[in-house]
N, C-alpha and C positions, 0 to 999 in steps of 0.2 A: 848365841855363837858361835859356841865350841860346835857344838853339832851339828851345824852348817858345815866348819872347814873336813870335817870327817864323812861329812856327806860329799861333800868335794874333793876327800883324798879317793875314799872308795870308789865313784867313777872315775877317776884318774886310773887308780888299778884296774877295775875292770876295760878297761880302753889300753893300754899297757898289757891287759896282757891277751886281750883279744889280738888288738897288732901283731904279738910273736907270736901265737898260732895261727893266724891269715899269712904270717912274711916269712913261719916256719913250714909252712905247706903250699907258699908259691914259689918257693926256692928249689922244696924238694923236688916239684911237678913241674916245675921251669920247662926245660925241654916238654915237654908233653904239649906242655899249654901253647906253646908256639908250633907248634903241628899243626893244634885245630885247627879246620877254615869253615866255613863258610862258600857256600855256595847263594847263588839266587832264589832254588829250592826254597833251601830253608828261613827262605824273608819273609816267608809267608806264613810261618811257624811264630818269628818275632810278634808280626803285625794281629794275629790269630791271638798271641798271651796278651800282648796291649791291651786288647780289643775286650776279653778274660776278665783282664787284672780292673780296667777298669770299672766292669759288671758288676762284680765283689766289691770294689771301694764305694759305691754307687746305693751296692746291697747295703753295709754297711755301716750309710747314717740311716737308711732303714730300719736294719736294729739299732740304735739309739731312741726313736722319735719312738718304737717300741717299749722300751725301759721306760723313758717319761710317760706313754701311755699308761704303763704299770706303778709306776708312780704319781700316778690322781693326777695325773701334769699330761690328756689329750695333745698332741700338737700333728700337725695339717705334717701329712711323711713327704709332700714336694717340698715343705719348710726343713724339715728335719735332714733331710735329705741334700739339699742344697747348702747348708751351714758347715755339713757333714767335713761336706769334699771340697770347698771354697776354703774349712780350717785347715784341713789335715795335714798340707805342706811345713806349716807352720813348724812343727814337730824338729824339723833338722834345726832349728837357731839354737841357739848354749841356751842349754836351763830347761826343752822338753817343760816348758810351761805354760809356752802361747796358743798351740791349738785350744789350750781348756780354758782360756783368759778369751778369743775371739767369739768360745762356747759361749761360755756363762754374759758374755756383754748381747748376743744375742739374746743369750734364754730369759735373760732380763728385760728389755726390751720386750719378748711375748709377753712378760704380766708372772713369769717361774721365777718364787724367789732363788737367789742363788746357793744356799743350802742345798735344792732338790736338783738344782744345774748343776753343783761341784759332784754330787752323789751318784745322777745320772752316768760321768763322765769317768769314775773313782767303779761305778760296777759296770762299766762295759771293758774297764782293764782286767777285773776278777773274770769278768763270762770268758772273755777271747782265752784267759787263761785254764779256767776249764775245760772249753772246746780243746784246748792245746794238749791239755794230761788225757783227752778220752782219743782222742788222735794217735800221742806217744803208744800207751796202751796196746795198741798192735804190731805194733815193731818190739817194745817192751824185751827182750828178748833174756837181757839185762840180772838176774835179782834185786837188786839193789834201784834200778833205774823202773822195774813195775810200781816198787815197794812206795818208789818218791813218787811215781804219778798216781795211786792209789790213793796214800797217802790225805797228798794236794788234791785230789780231787773230792774225796770222800770232805774234808776240810768248808771247801770253796761250797757244796751245794749241801753244809747245813748253815753255814752261815749266810749266805746268801734266802734262807726260810726266814718270811715276811715276822712271825714269832723271836725268831733272833734279830733279825737285824731291827726289828724295835725295838729293841730289853737293849740292845749297844746304844744307840743314842737314848733310849733311856738311862742307861748310866754314865752316860757322858753328861747329861743331862744334869747329877745324883750330883756332879766333879764339885768338890771345895771351889766356889770362887767361879761355879760357872757362871751365877750371873752376871759376876763381873765379864767374863771372857764373850757374855755373851750381847754384852752390851756394847764392846770393847767391836766386836766381832759387826752387828749394828750400826758403829760408828764408819768401820773402813772397806767394809761392804756398801754400804747407804739401801742397806736391805736386812729386811725381817726377821730375826732370825724363823726359821719354819724346819720342822722333824721332819723328813723324810719319811712315808707311812708308804710300803706296798700291797699293791690290790691282791696279788695272790703268787704263789711260787713264780719265779721267772721261766720256767718252764720250755717255750717259747722262745724269748730271747737265747736262752741256751743254743737250744736247735741252729737257733738263725748262726747264731756266732762259728756253727758248726760245719755251717751250706757255707757262709761266708770264705771258711776255709778250706772249702773241699772246690769253694770258685778259685781261690789261691792257688792252691797246687795242683789244678787243669794248667796253668800259669807256665811253673815250675816246670811241672810235665811237658809241657812245648818246650820250656827253654834246651831243658834236656834232652830232650829227642833235634834238636837243630847240632847236639855233638853226634851222639852215639843214637843208633835204635833204642827203645824204649822198651824191656820185654813184659811180656804181659804180664808171668810172677816180680818184676821187680816194679809192679807199679803202685800197687799196696805199700811195699816200705816209701817207696819213696816220697807219696801221697803223707802218710802218717809225719816219715822223717822231719819234710819239709814245713809241716801244720805245728806242729813242736816248734821248731825251732823257727818258724817267725811269730810267735802265740810269746816266747822265752822275748822277740828281740821285741812284739809290742811293750809287756810289761815290763822291761827292761829299764833304768834308771839315766842312762845314753841316750842321748838326743836323737834321735831318729832311731833308735836299736840297733845302726850302726857298727859294727863288729860282731855285736853277738848274738846276729842269726847268722853271718856269714861262720863265726868259727864254731856255733852248734848242727850247723848241718853238712860241715867237716868231718865233726865228727861222728855224727849220727850215719854219716852215707856215702862215708866210704871205702865201705863193705859191698853194699847194694850195685854201685858200679867203680869205674877204676878213679881215683880222686884228681887226676887229672882234668876227667868230665865233672864233677860234682866242684873243684876249680870253678871252673869255666865257666861252672852253668850261676852257682851263687852272685859271681862279679854281676853275667851277663844279667838274668834276676832283679840284682839293685837297679840296676840301670833301667831297666825295665818298670819298677814299680817309684823309682825317682818321677821318671816321662807321666806314668798310668796319675800318680800325686798332680803335677805340674798340667795335665789335661785337666782333670779335675777339678782343682780352684782354678783354672779361666772357664773350664763349662758354670762350675758356681758365683762366680762373677757375672759373668751376661745371662744368668737364669734370674738369678739375685736381681739383676739388672732392670731384665724385662718386668719383672714384678712390680719396680719400683716404680717405673714407666705405665704400667698396667694403672696402676694405686692413682696414678695426677692423670 
């Protein structure tokens, strides 16, 4: 109970801090934001940004399927993509657990143990963090940021090695009262405890997450282009800074990462383009992301319904 209160307090501290950062940036650059104008031609950038974001959204479902395959539970790519895009929008609900719950329920119906399904969801966040740090190293001019990204990336690359991964679960199973905890898990989850096992080192998954962030970056660059022309020298800093900020938003405990992405992007990109442009771009891209996930949820529901109809 105490840890639950501490977790809730920690989340509120992050929300308040990010609200202050974004609010201060909005206050400092309000006149510049008001001066930003959109014409008819720039709406094409919005349309293409949404299309690319939908593609990245679907690709993330494919990556989740690859994670399950590497955990020795091969699933159809179509199934993984449909379940992922159908449940992803639930991350904006309070608690930040409902998208995970939806995937666990769907995986269980397919015969995948709850422990393996939960490990796949957890690992996806770990891999996206690794991809974000890889992109972060491309813009890390500050030595402290370089060290943090390098250390974090090294820790993740070691921890996801099949040998280390297996030893972690072996250690968990040897903890005091482990048998009692497993029985409790079996009762609550209505599923037998099954140790997740990796088939090989997840290079393909990490590269897949890098491609996911690259596609998201294209959408963000198009969003920036709505407000100002993007110079070639600014492409890599903008894409890398956005990727790191977006990855941090995904792995944060805040529902949907709202606020974390915005505050991080403002801190990393205000030296690349004008602060007012960064502020306008992150606000518009958040709306694009919401629209993308809403379209994805609807598309996933329709595709899933068609599959159910074809089986009948």
